C-alpha positions in Angstrom: 153.9 80.5 100.6 155.7 80.3 97.4 157.6 77.7 95.4 161.3 77.1 95.7 163.9 76.4 93.0 163.1 72.7 93.2 159.3 72.9 92.8 156.9 74.6 90.5 154.2 76.9 91.6 151.8 74.1 92.5 154.4 72.4 94.8 155.4 69.7 92.3 158.9 69.0 91.0 160.4 71.6 88.6 160.4 69.7 85.3 163.5 71.6 84.1 165.5 69.9 86.8 164.2 66.3 86.0 166.2 64.1 83.6 163.1 62.6 81.9 165.1 60.6 79.2 167.8 59.5 81.7 170.7 60.6 79.5 172.5 62.4 82.4 171.3 65.9 81.5 168.3 68.0 82.5 166.8 70.9 80.6 168.4 73.2 83.2 171.7 71.4 82.5 171.5 72.1 78.8 169.4 69.2 77.4 167.5 70.7 74.5 165.2 67.6 74.1 164.6 65.8 77.3 162.4 63.2 75.5 165.3 61.9 73.5 168.2 60.2 75.2 170.5 60.7 72.2 170.2 64.5 72.4 172.4 66.1 75.1 175.3 68.5 75.5 178.5 66.9 74.1 176.7 64.2 72.0 178.1 63.5 68.5 176.1 65.6 66.1 176.1 63.2 63.1 173.9 63.4 60.0 170.3 63.1 61.2 168.9 66.7 60.8 168.8 67.0 64.7 170.9 69.3 66.9 172.1 66.3 68.9 174.6 68.2 71.0 172.3 71.2 71.8 174.7 73.8 70.6 172.4 75.5 68.0 174.1 73.9 65.0 172.7 70.9 63.2 174.8 67.9 62.0 178.2 69.7 62.3 179.9 66.4 63.2 178.6 64.6 60.1 182.2 64.3 58.8 182.4 61.0 60.8 179.9 59.6 58.3 181.8 60.8 55.2 184.5 58.3 54.1 186.0 60.8 51.7 186.8 63.5 54.2 188.8 65.7 54.5 188.5 66.0 50.7 187.6 69.7 50.9 191.1 70.4 52.3 192.9 67.7 50.2 191.4 66.0 47.2 190.5 62.4 47.4 192.4 60.4 44.8 190.2 58.1 42.7 193.3 56.6 41.1 194.2 56.0 37.5 191.7 55.0 34.9 192.8 52.6 32.2 191.1 51.4 29.1 187.4 51.0 29.6 187.3 51.9 33.2 185.0 53.7 35.6 184.6 54.6 39.2 181.4 55.6 41.1 181.3 57.6 44.3 178.3 58.1 46.6 179.0 61.1 48.8 177.4 64.1 50.4 178.2 67.7 51.4 178.1 68.2 55.2 176.8 71.7 55.0 175.7 74.1 52.2 179.2 75.7 52.4 181.1 72.4 52.1 182.9 71.2 49.0 184.1 67.8 47.9 187.2 67.4 45.7 188.3 64.3 43.8 191.3 63.7 41.5 191.9 61.1 38.9 194.2 60.6 35.9 194.6 58.6 32.8 197.2 58.2 30.0 196.3 58.8 26.4 198.6 57.8 23.6 198.9 59.2 20.1 197.1 56.3 18.3 194.1 55.7 20.5 190.8 57.4 21.0 188.9 58.0 24.3 185.8 59.5 25.6 185.9 60.8 29.2 182.5 61.2 30.9 181.8 62.6 34.4 178.2 62.5 35.6 176.8 64.0 38.8 173.4 62.8 39.9 171.6 64.1 43.0 170.0 61.3 45.0 167.3 63.6 46.3 165.0 65.9 44.3 165.5 69.1 46.4 169.3 69.4 46.4 171.1 71.5 43.9 174.8 70.9 43.2 177.5 72.4 41.0 180.3 70.3 39.4 183.6 71.9 38.3 185.9 69.7 36.2 189.4 71.0 35.7 192.1 69.4 33.5 195.1 70.2 35.8 197.7 69.8 33.1 196.0 72.4 30.7 194.0 74.6 33.2 190.8 74.0 31.1 187.7 74.3 33.4 184.1 73.3 32.8 181.3 74.0 35.2 177.8 72.4 35.1 174.9 72.7 37.6 172.1 70.3 38.6 168.6 71.6 38.9 167.2 69.2 41.5 166.8 65.5 40.6 168.3 65.6 37.1 171.8 64.5 36.3 174.5 66.7 34.6 177.3 65.5 32.5 180.7 66.6 31.4 182.1 64.9 28.3 185.5 65.2 26.6 186.7 63.4 23.5 190.0 62.6 21.9 191.4 63.2 18.4 193.9 61.0 16.5 197.6 61.9 16.9 197.1 63.8 20.2 198.2 62.7 23.6 195.7 64.3 26.0 195.0 62.5 29.2 196.6 63.7 32.3 195.3 64.7 35.7 191.8 66.0 36.4 190.1 67.5 39.5 186.4 67.4 40.2 184.9 69.8 42.7 181.3 69.4 43.9 179.7 72.2 45.8 176.1 73.1 46.8 174.1 75.9 45.3 173.1 76.6 48.9 170.6 73.8 49.5 172.4 70.5 49.9 173.2 69.1 53.4 174.5 65.8 54.7 171.1 64.1 54.0 171.3 65.0 50.3 173.6 62.3 48.8 174.9 62.5 45.3 176.4 60.0 42.9 179.5 60.9 40.9 180.6 58.6 38.1 183.8 58.9 36.1 184.0 56.8 32.9 186.7 56.3 30.4 185.8 54.6 27.1 189.0 54.0 25.2 189.7 52.4 21.9 193.3 51.1 21.5 
């Protein structure tokens, strides 16, 4: 006498056909973690470092958690900075190959001075980011990289009788290590004397 498809060799129920977590899927039906009812084929695979939909990829649906998406396809506009103004963004890259792009602008007159400062700070110590700051009106580009938990900064100053300002684009990428659990803080500050 041997077992059937519905029983194991000892005559008990085949555990691959039992839905232990009662999520509607068995291991034979594609459930890759039958002890967790949030893991099953077709589940939303948000940012939790778990393959929630059992497709072999981790966190590929984390864009639902990113309020700035789709800023890799189209830059997220941070607006116009004026006077002593700043904007701070807390964001993450969904995968090591993702990139985040942000734009902002400001107007600079001939008789004023400004200091523009862009700071990128990883919120976790094991994530490495690269920040590219491009002045879209002149084509000037600066690239700085983080080395784990330390901040990096881009700074640009003004000279009297020059009207600089204009539109800038910031691109944040990973050096191959950052995922959706590795948040970063991006701060853009304009200190202006009028």
